[in-house]
C-alpha positions as CSV (number, residue, x, y, z in Angstrom):
1,X,-0.4,0.1,0.3
2,X,1.6,3.4,-0.9
3,X,1.9,6.1,2.0
4,X,-1.4,7.9,2.5
5,X,-1.2,11.7,2.6
6,X,-2.9,13.2,5.4
7,X,-5.4,16.1,4.8
8,X,-7.5,18.9,6.4
9,X,-10.3,19.6,4.9
10,X,-11.4,23.6,5.6
11,X,-15.1,24.6,4.9
12,X,-17.6,21.6,4.8
13,X,-19.8,24.1,3.0
14,X,-21.7,23.2,-0.8
15,X,-18.5,22.6,-2.5
16,X,-16.2,21.3,0.8
17,X,-19.5,18.3,1.1
18,X,-18.3,17.7,-2.8
19,X,-14.6,17.5,-1.5
20,X,-15.4,15.5,1.3
21,X,-16.3,13.3,-1.1
22,X,-13.5,13.4,-3.5
23,X,-11.0,12.8,-0.4
24,X,-12.9,9.8,1.1
25,X,-13.2,8.6,-2.1
26,X,-9.0,8.5,-2.8
27,X,-6.8,6.1,-1.7
28,X,-3.5,8.9,-1.5
29,X,-5.5,10.4,1.6
30,X,-6.4,10.3,4.9
31,X,-8.8,12.5,6.5
32,X,-7.5,13.8,9.7
33,X,-9.7,16.4,10.4
34,X,-12.9,19.2,9.5
35,X,-13.1,22.7,9.9
36,X,-15.9,24.8,9.7
37,X,-17.4,28.2,11.4
38,X,-20.9,26.1,11.5
39,X,-21.5,22.9,14.1
40,X,-24.3,22.1,11.4
41,X,-21.7,21.4,9.1
42,X,-19.1,19.5,10.9
43,X,-22.1,17.7,12.0
44,X,-23.0,16.4,9.0
45,X,-19.5,15.0,7.8
46,X,-19.6,13.2,11.9
47,X,-22.8,12.0,10.4
48,X,-22.1,10.8,7.0
49,X,-18.5,9.6,7.7
50,X,-18.6,8.5,11.0
51,X,-16.4,11.3,12.1
52,X,-15.3,11.2,15.6
53,X,-16.0,14.9,17.6
54,X,-12.8,15.7,18.2
55,X,-11.6,15.8,14.6
56,X,-14.3,18.7,13.9
57,X,-12.8,22.3,14.5
58,X,-14.5,25.4,14.3
59,X,-11.2,27.4,14.6
60,X,-8.6,27.0,11.6
61,X,-5.7,27.5,14.1
62,X,-5.8,24.6,16.2
63,X,-7.0,22.3,14.3
64,X,-3.9,22.6,12.5
65,X,-1.6,22.8,15.8
66,X,-3.3,19.4,17.0
67,X,-4.2,17.2,13.5
68,X,-0.8,18.2,12.0
69,X,-1.7,17.8,8.7
70,X,0.7,17.7,5.7
71,X,-1.7,19.0,2.9
72,X,-4.6,21.6,3.2
73,X,-7.3,21.5,1.2
74,X,-9.3,25.1,1.3
75,X,-13.0,25.1,0.2
76,X,-13.9,28.7,2.4
77,X,-16.0,31.7,0.8
78,X,-12.7,34.1,-0.7
79,X,-13.6,36.6,1.5
80,X,-11.2,35.7,4.3
81,X,-9.4,33.5,2.1
82,X,-5.7,35.4,2.9
83,X,-5.8,35.5,6.4
84,X,-6.6,31.5,6.0
85,X,-4.0,30.9,3.3
86,X,-1.5,32.4,5.5
87,X,-2.0,30.8,8.6
88,X,-2.0,27.4,7.6
89,X,1.5,27.7,5.2
90,X,2.7,29.3,8.5
91,X,2.1,25.6,10.3
92,X,3.9,24.7,7.1
93,X,1.3,22.5,5.0
94,X,0.8,22.1,1.4
95,X,-2.3,23.6,0.1
96,X,-4.9,23.2,-2.6
97,X,-7.2,26.3,-2.5
98,X,-10.0,27.2,-4.6
99,X,-10.3,29.7,-6.3
100,X,-9.9,33.1,-6.9
101,X,-7.2,33.2,-3.9
102,X,-8.5,36.2,-2.4
103,X,-10.9,39.6,-4.2
104,X,-7.9,41.5,-4.4
105,X,-4.8,40.6,-6.4
106,X,-2.0,42.6,-4.4
107,X,-3.1,39.9,-1.7
108,X,-3.0,36.9,-3.9
109,X,0.9,37.8,-5.4
110,X,1.8,38.2,-1.4
111,X,-0.4,34.8,-0.2
112,X,2.3,33.1,-4.1
113,X,4.8,35.0,-2.0
114,X,4.5,33.2,0.8
115,X,4.0,30.0,-0.4
116,X,7.5,30.3,-2.5
117,X,9.2,31.7,1.0
118,X,8.1,28.9,2.9
119,X,8.4,26.3,0.4
120,X,5.5,24.5,0.1
121,X,3.7,23.0,-2.6
122,X,0.2,25.1,-3.6
123,X,-2.3,24.5,-6.0
124,X,-5.5,26.3,-7.1
125,X,-8.9,24.1,-7.8
126,X,-9.1,24.8,-11.5
127,X,-10.8,21.8,-12.2
128,X,-12.3,22.6,-15.1
129,X,-8.6,21.9,-17.2
130,X,-9.0,18.1,-15.6
131,X,-12.7,18.2,-18.3
132,X,-11.9,15.8,-21.1
133,X,-13.3,18.3,-23.8
134,X,-11.0,21.0,-22.4
135,X,-7.8,18.3,-22.5
136,X,-8.9,17.1,-26.0
137,X,-9.5,20.6,-27.4
138,X,-5.7,21.7,-26.4
139,X,-4.5,18.4,-27.3
140,X,-6.1,18.7,-30.6
141,X,-4.7,22.6,-31.3
142,X,-1.0,21.4,-29.9
143,X,-1.5,18.5,-32.1
144,X,-1.7,21.7,-35.3
145,X,-4.4,19.5,-37.0
146,X,-7.0,22.1,-37.8
147,X,-4.2,24.9,-37.5
148,X,-3.4,28.0,-35.6
149,X,-6.2,29.6,-33.6
150,X,-7.3,33.2,-34.8
151,X,-10.5,34.3,-33.1
152,X,-13.2,32.9,-30.8
153,X,-16.3,33.6,-29.3
154,X,-17.0,32.5,-25.9
155,X,-21.3,32.8,-24.8
156,X,-22.2,31.1,-21.3
157,X,-25.6,32.4,-20.7
158,X,-27.3,31.0,-17.7
159,X,-30.1,32.0,-15.3
160,X,-28.4,30.9,-11.9
161,X,-30.8,30.8,-9.2
162,X,-28.0,31.2,-6.3
163,X,-30.7,30.4,-3.4
164,X,-30.3,26.7,-5.1
165,X,-29.9,23.9,-2.6
166,X,-26.5,22.5,-3.1
167,X,-25.0,26.1,-4.3
168,X,-22.7,28.4,-2.4
169,X,-25.0,31.6,-1.1
170,X,-22.2,33.3,-0.9
171,X,-22.3,35.0,-4.6
172,X,-25.5,37.0,-4.3
173,X,-23.8,39.3,-2.1
174,X,-20.1,39.1,-2.7
175,X,-18.1,41.5,-4.8
176,X,-18.1,40.6,-8.6
177,X,-19.4,37.3,-8.6
178,X,-19.5,36.6,-11.9
179,X,-15.8,38.0,-12.6
180,X,-14.9,35.9,-9.8
181,X,-16.1,33.1,-9.0
182,X,-17.5,32.0,-13.1
183,X,-16.0,34.4,-15.4
184,X,-12.6,33.3,-14.1
185,X,-12.5,30.1,-14.9
186,X,-13.4,30.8,-17.9
187,X,-10.4,33.1,-18.7
188,X,-8.1,30.0,-17.6
189,X,-10.0,27.5,-19.7
190,X,-9.5,29.6,-22.6
191,X,-5.9,30.3,-21.3
192,X,-4.9,26.7,-21.4
193,X,-7.1,25.7,-24.3
194,X,-5.3,28.0,-26.5
195,X,-1.5,28.0,-24.5
196,X,-1.7,31.4,-25.0
197,X,-1.3,34.9,-23.0
198,X,-3.5,38.1,-22.6
199,X,-1.9,40.7,-23.8
200,X,-4.5,43.5,-23.1
201,X,-7.9,43.3,-22.7
202,X,-10.9,45.7,-22.4
203,X,-14.2,45.1,-19.9
204,X,-17.6,46.2,-18.9
205,X,-19.5,44.2,-15.9
206,X,-22.9,44.6,-15.7
207,X,-26.1,43.8,-13.4
208,X,-29.4,43.8,-14.9
209,X,-32.5,45.7,-12.4
210,X,-33.9,41.9,-12.3
211,X,-30.4,40.2,-10.9
212,X,-30.7,38.8,-7.6
213,X,-27.2,39.9,-7.2
214,X,-25.9,42.6,-5.2
215,X,-23.1,43.3,-7.3
216,X,-22.5,42.8,-11.5
217,X,-23.6,39.2,-12.5
218,X,-22.8,39.6,-16.1
219,X,-19.3,40.3,-17.9
220,X,-18.4,41.0,-21.3
221,X,-14.8,41.1,-22.5
222,X,-13.0,41.2,-25.5
223,X,-8.7,39.4,-24.6
224,X,-5.7,40.6,-27.1
225,X,-3.9,37.1,-26.5
226,X,-0.1,35.6,-27.9
227,X,-0.3,34.3,-31.8
228,X,-3.0,37.7,-33.0
229,X,-5.3,35.6,-31.4
230,X,-9.2,37.4,-31.0
231,X,-11.3,36.4,-28.2
232,X,-14.6,37.9,-28.1
233,X,-16.1,37.4,-23.8
234,X,-20.0,36.8,-22.9
235,X,-20.4,36.0,-19.3
236,X,-24.0,35.6,-17.0
237,X,-25.9,33.9,-14.5
238,X,-29.0,36.8,-14.5
239,X,-30.1,35.8,-18.3
240,X,-34.0,36.6,-17.9
241,X,-35.5,33.0,-19.1
242,X,-34.7,29.7,-18.5
243,X,-33.5,29.4,-22.1
244,X,-29.7,29.2,-21.3
245,X,-26.5,29.1,-24.1
246,X,-23.4,27.9,-24.2
247,X,-21.2,27.9,-27.3
248,X,-17.2,28.3,-27.2
249,X,-16.3,28.1,-31.0
250,X,-12.6,28.7,-32.3
251,X,-12.0,29.2,-35.8
252,X,-8.0,28.0,-36.8
253,X,-6.5,28.2,-40.0
254,X,-7.0,24.7,-41.0
255,X,-10.9,23.9,-39.5
256,X,-12.6,24.9,-35.9
257,X,-13.8,23.6,-32.8
258,X,-17.6,24.0,-31.5
259,X,-18.3,23.2,-27.6
260,X,-22.0,23.4,-27.5
261,X,-22.4,22.2,-23.8
262,X,-20.3,23.7,-20.8
263,X,-19.2,20.1,-20.0
264,X,-19.5,18.3,-23.0
265,X,-20.6,17.8,-26.6
266,X,-17.2,18.7,-28.2
267,X,-17.3,19.1,-31.9
268,X,-15.1,19.7,-35.1
269,X,-14.6,20.8,-38.1
270,X,-11.1,19.8,-40.5
271,X,-10.8,22.1,-43.8
272,X,-11.9,25.1,-44.6
273,X,-14.3,24.1,-47.6
274,X,-16.7,22.2,-45.3
275,X,-20.0,22.1,-43.5
276,X,-18.9,18.5,-41.6
277,X,-19.1,19.3,-38.0
278,X,-18.0,15.8,-36.2
279,X,-19.0,15.3,-32.6
280,X,-15.9,14.1,-31.1
281,X,-16.4,10.7,-28.5
282,X,-15.8,11.6,-24.8
283,X,-15.7,10.0,-22.0
284,X,-19.1,11.1,-19.5
285,X,-17.8,13.0,-16.5
286,X,-20.1,13.8,-13.3
287,X,-20.6,17.7,-13.2
288,X,-18.0,19.4,-11.2
289,X,-16.8,16.9,-9.7
290,X,-15.4,14.0,-12.1
291,X,-12.6,16.5,-13.4
292,X,-12.1,17.4,-9.3
293,X,-11.5,13.8,-9.4
294,X,-9.4,14.1,-11.7
295,X,-6.9,16.9,-10.2
296,X,-7.0,15.6,-6.9
297,X,-4.4,13.3,-7.3
298,X,-2.6,14.3,-9.7
299,X,-1.9,17.5,-7.1
300,X,-1.1,15.5,-4.4
301,X,1.3,13.4,-6.4
302,X,3.0,15.6,-7.7
303,X,3.6,17.2,-4.7
304,X,5.1,13.9,-3.0
305,X,7.3,13.7,-5.8
306,X,8.9,17.2,-5.0
307,X,7.2,19.8,-7.4
308,X,6.2,22.6,-5.4
309,X,4.5,24.3,-8.3
310,X,2.0,21.4,-8.9
311,X,0.1,22.2,-11.7
312,X,-2.6,24.4,-11.7
313,X,0.0,26.2,-9.0
314,X,-0.3,29.0,-7.8
315,X,2.0,30.7,-9.3
316,X,1.1,30.4,-12.7
317,X,-3.0,30.8,-11.5
318,X,-1.7,34.9,-11.0
319,X,-1.9,35.3,-15.1
320,X,-5.1,33.9,-14.9
321,X,-6.1,35.5,-11.5
322,X,-4.8,39.2,-13.1
323,X,-6.3,39.2,-15.8
324,X,-9.8,39.2,-13.8
325,X,-8.8,41.8,-11.6
326,X,-7.4,44.1,-14.6
327,X,-11.1,43.6,-15.7
328,X,-12.3,44.7,-12.8
329,X,-10.2,48.0,-13.6
330,X,-11.2,48.2,-17.6
331,X,-14.7,48.1,-16.2
332,X,-14.2,50.9,-13.6
333,X,-12.5,53.4,-15.8
334,X,-14.0,52.1,-19.6
335,X,-9.9,52.0,-20.4
336,X,-8.2,48.7,-22.0
337,X,-5.5,47.3,-20.0
338,X,-2.0,46.5,-20.8
339,X,-1.2,43.0,-18.7
340,X,2.5,43.6,-18.7
341,X,1.7,46.6,-17.3
342,X,-0.5,46.2,-15.3
343,X,1.6,43.4,-13.5
344,X,4.6,45.9,-13.5
345,X,1.8,48.1,-11.4
346,X,1.3,45.1,-8.9
347,X,5.3,44.6,-8.5
348,X,4.7,40.9,-10.1
349,X,7.9,39.2,-10.6
350,X,8.9,38.8,-14.5
351,X,10.2,35.6,-13.8
352,X,7.3,34.0,-12.7
353,X,4.9,35.4,-16.0
354,X,7.3,32.4,-17.5
355,X,6.2,29.7,-15.2
356,X,4.1,27.1,-16.9
C-alpha cells in the first residue's frame, strides 16, 4: 500500500461537501480533520463519514496545531482567504485552495510569495482544466491538426438561482460574483486550451435590474492574446429566462472547434471548405465532480514527487487572476488594460510570468 497523505478539509459548505466525498474516495488520502464555522456542517461530516467529534473544529489554527496535516484543502468563501492561506503556510502544510485566491490581486501576489518563501506546494482548484472536452481541445490545437486559432467566441448565458439547494450562497452578496466566481474559470480555460497569454483586454461588468445578485452578474470582455488571437467573451448568471445558452467556437487556419455544452459536446470541423461538423466521442464526467476527482491525486502526486509548483499552481494562476482583476479595473475606468503594465504595477516578478 502506498503511503497516504494526511489531509485537513477546511470548509464543509456546498463545495466542501463535494471535496469531502472525493477525499474519502481517494486512496492516496487520509482525512485527519474538518474545519467549519457552522456546527451543522461539522455535524453533517460526523454523520456522513462516522467522524469523531474530536476531529471537527471551528478554529483553523487549533485544527492545524492538533491534527498536524501534511496537506490542506481549502474550500471556504474567498472573503477571508488571505488570512486562512497564510495561517496554513505558517503551520508548514501544502495547500490546494479553491479559486479565487482572494478578491484582491495584491493579496494574491503576497500569498504566492509566502508559498515560495516557505517552500511549500501550492495549487489552485481550477478543476475545469481536467474536463475531457478541455484536455481534448487543447490536444487538438497542440497537434496542429486544424492549424492555429485566429479568433474565438465564448458565450455562457444562464439564469443561475443563487438560492438553489446545493449551491454556495455567498455569491449573492459578494463583490463582482460573476467575474471572480465564474468568469475566472472561463478565462483560465481560454488560456489553457489555447496555450496563449492575454496581452491586452477591455471589459464591462453589468447587473440587470432583475438580478438577484447584489453586485455585477454579467461580464463582457475582449481579449487580445499572443499569436494574434482575438477572443470575444460574454458571461452572465442573470439571463432573463430559463433558456440557457453555451457556445465556445474557435476558428483556426484549417478548421474549427465547437463546444455546445459547458462540460461536454465538443465538435470539430476539419478543413476550410466543409459543412461537416463531427462530434467527438468523449467519456462522460459527473459535472463539477469528476474533473476535481482527476485533479486531486494529480496535485498530491506532484507534491510528493517534490514539485512545489504543482499543476495548476498558485504561481501560474496569477496570470488568470491578474486578467480577472484587470477586467474589474477596465470596467471601472472604461479603458483597455495592457497586461504587462498591469503586472508591473502590482510588482509581479517578471520571472513568474514565464512559469507554465
